[in-house]
N, C-alpha and C positions, 0 to 999 in steps of 0.2 A: 655610235661614236667610234671613230677610227682608233687604231691602236698603234700609232706611230711611236717610235722610241723617243724618249724624252731626255733632255739634258739634266733633269732633276733626279736625285736619288729618291727612292720612295720610302715611306715611313709607316706602312701599314703593318700592324702587329697582331698578336693574339688578342682575343677578346677577354678583357677583364672588366671589373667595375665594383665597387663597394670600398669606400675609403677605409672603413674599419668595421669590426664586428658590431660595435655599438650602433653604427649607421645602417647596418644591414636590415632591410625590411622596413625602413622608415622612408616616407616620401621626402623629396627634396624640399627644403624650406622655401618660402615665398621668393619668387624671382626678384633679384636686386633691381633700388629706385630706377672628288676623288680626283700640270704640265705633264704631261702624260706621266705622272708619278704613280706607277702601279703600287701594289702593296709594298711590303718591304723588299728590298733587293740588295744583294751584295755586290752588284755590278757598279763600276765606276761611272761617273757622268760621261755622256757620249761626247767624245772629242775634246781637244784642248782649247776650249773656248775662253777667250779673254773676257774676264768678268770685271766690269767697272766697280768702283767702291764709293758709291754716293754716301754722304753723311746723313745721319739721322738728326732729329731735332736738337739733341744735345751735342752734336759734333762727333758722335761715335760712328765708326764705320758700319755701314749696313751689311748684314750677313749676305754672302753671295747667293745663297738659296732664295732669299727674299727678293733680291734683284732679279733673278731669273723668273721667279713667280710673277713679279710685277710686269715684266716685259714679255711674258709668254703670250701666245695667241689665246683667244678665248677657248678654243677647243682643247689646247694643252692644259690651260688652267683648270678647266672643268674636269678633265681626266685626272689631274693630280688631286683635286679636292674630292672627287668620287672615290679615290683610293683611301681617303680618310673617313668619309661618311657616305653611305649609299643613297642619301636623299638628293635627288636632282635639284629640288628647290633650294635646299641648303647650299649646295655647291654653286648654284647660280647667284644666290644672294651674296655669298662671300666673294666670288669672282667679280661681281659687278662693282664693287667698291675699290678695286685696284686703281692706282698704286697705293700701297700702304707705306707710311713713313718708317715704321719699325715693326718688329715682331709682336710687340705688345698690342698694337692697334689691330693687327691681323687676328690675333687670338681673341681679342674682345669682340670683333665682328663675328668670328666663328661661334663664340658663346651666345651672342645675341640671336644669331640665326638658329642655333640649337634650342634656345628657350622658346622660339616661335614655331617650332615644328608642328604642323597640323597633324591630326590623327593619321591621315593617309601618308604623309611624309614620314612619320615615325614607323609605320608599318613597312614602308618601302626600305627604309634604312635597316631595320631589324632583319628583314628578309635577306639582306646582303651580308649579314654577319656570319662568322664562323663561331662555334662554341669555344669558350676559353679552354686552354690546355696547359700542360705543365711547361715550365721554362726549359728550353733546350739544354741549359747547363746543369739542370738538377738531375739527380739519380732517378731512373725510371724503371719500371718493371711491368710484367704482365698484369699483376694485381692492381697497379695504378691505372692502367688503361681500362681494365674491366670496371673498376669503381667509377671512373669518369664517364665511361660509356653509359653505364646504368643510370647515373645521376642526370646526365644530359638528356637521356631518353625520357625520363620521368618529367623533367622540366618542359621539354618540347611538347610532350603529350598534353600537358596541362595548359600551356600558354601559346603554343603554336609558332614559336620562334626560338632561335638560339639564345642560350644564356650568355649575357655579356657582363664582363666584370673588369674594372680597371685595376691592375695589380702593380703599378709602378712603385707603390710605397712598400712593397714586400720583397724580401729576399727570395732568390730563385727557389730555394728549398721549401718555402712557405706557400708557394702558389697552389699546389694541389689541395692542401688543407683549407686554404681560403676559398677555393672554388667549391669544394664539397660542402663546406660550412655555409657558403652563400646560397647554394642551391637548396640545401635543406631548410634554411630559414625562409627563403623567398617562395618556396612551394606552399607556404601557409598563406600567402597573399591571395586576395581576390584579384581577378584579371585586371581591373581598372587600377588597383593599387600597384600591381607589378609593372604596368605600363609606365607609371610615373617614375618608379625606381629605374627601370630600364632606360627611359629617356635621359635621365641624369647620368647614368653610367655611359651611355652612348655619347653624350656631350663630352664627358671627360676623355673618352677614348679618341674622339675626333680631335680634340684639342691637343692631346699628346702626339697623335700621328702627324698633325699639321706642324707642330713645333719641330718634330724630327725632319719633316719634309723640307723645311726652309733652313735647317741647321747647316746645310752646305755639304760638300763632298764627304766629310768625316762620317756623316750619318750612314753613308752607303756601306761602311764596314761593319755595321751592326747586323748580326745574323737575324733572320726572320724568326718570329715565333711560329710554333707548329700550326696555329690557326691563321697564319697570315693570308690575307685575301689576295687573289690574283687580279691583274688589271682587267678591266672590261674590254 
């Protein structure tokens, strides 16, 4: 896949996942009835492109990032989606349903593709993830890095892939505690149970990254997380 620069800001961030401590370690309930957007970037979109403003179903202006995503080449759309989730099949399914009338429809398609990941697709996506790390705005120290390194090493030794955790619901200073707590709890899982939990956390991560991807130029000002993935 070529690595041409894209007009889209990227939205790939650190790896998080577990909505709350009470959910940690529980399988997700029953399923309901990566434009060359590399990982997160602080660069501005390439060039002063004139972006049309089509209207959504309710007459609301469509987000510029969604307009770019809808009109991108297949290659660029796949690159942007792979920056959100490393499964090629997931990216191909989401890209195939363009154009999307609104962001909600795009996220629903991403969720549907995430629920349908085959075991090989999930393994591919997890292999492309970086372990969750501290928020860049939170105080850090050598002891924090050592604790995280040891916890991630234990997790990867048991399950063979990076620990992923969606942390958007937590304040920056809470991330390290949530990561360490999540790893401690999930180390008790059997491998099959942990794959179920990891798949749900991966879906939440892909959804959050995709939402940021199509949020428009403002998303480009967001600093990347330490675990931000680079473009393929």
